N, C-alpha and C positions, 0 to 999 in steps of 0.2 A: 351744483351750483346752476339758479337760470334766474339770468335779470330778465324784465318784463319791462319794455316800452309802449307807452301808449303817443302813439302816432297821430294825429288830430287830422278829419280828412281833409286834404289837400298839398297835407304834405309828407305825401308817399314818397316822392320824389329824393329826403332823407334818408329812405331805409336800406338802399343799398351803402352809402356812406356811412350810415351802424352800424350795418355788419364788416365793413373794412375795417373803421375803428376799431372795435370788439376779435376781431383775428389778427390785428399788427401787431404783435408784443413779442416779437423777438429781439427785439433789444432789450425786454426785461424777463424774460422767461426764455432760456435760451434752445432746450431741449426738449420744450414740449409744445409743441403745434397745437390753437385754442380752433377751435372748429364752431362756426355759429352757425345754425339754423333758422331759418326766416317762419314763421306758421302766423295765422292770423285766426283770431274772430270774431265775428259781428255779435256773439250771442254769450258765450259761456267756455271756456277751456276745451270743457267738453267735444266740441264741435270745431276743435279748429282744422284747419286746414292748411295745407304748403301755401305759401306763396311767392314767385314766380318773379324774380330781378329784370 
């Protein structure tokens, strides 16, 4: 499963919070740790690259 968030310019400070929300599932899914990876692209997903938090 893949979820995509569009983060407008100037609101990059929320990326770390989005990642935390996506991974904070232990109260709902007890035995399966969720991992969220952050990648970005300014053109297409073919050109995506890692994003350092």
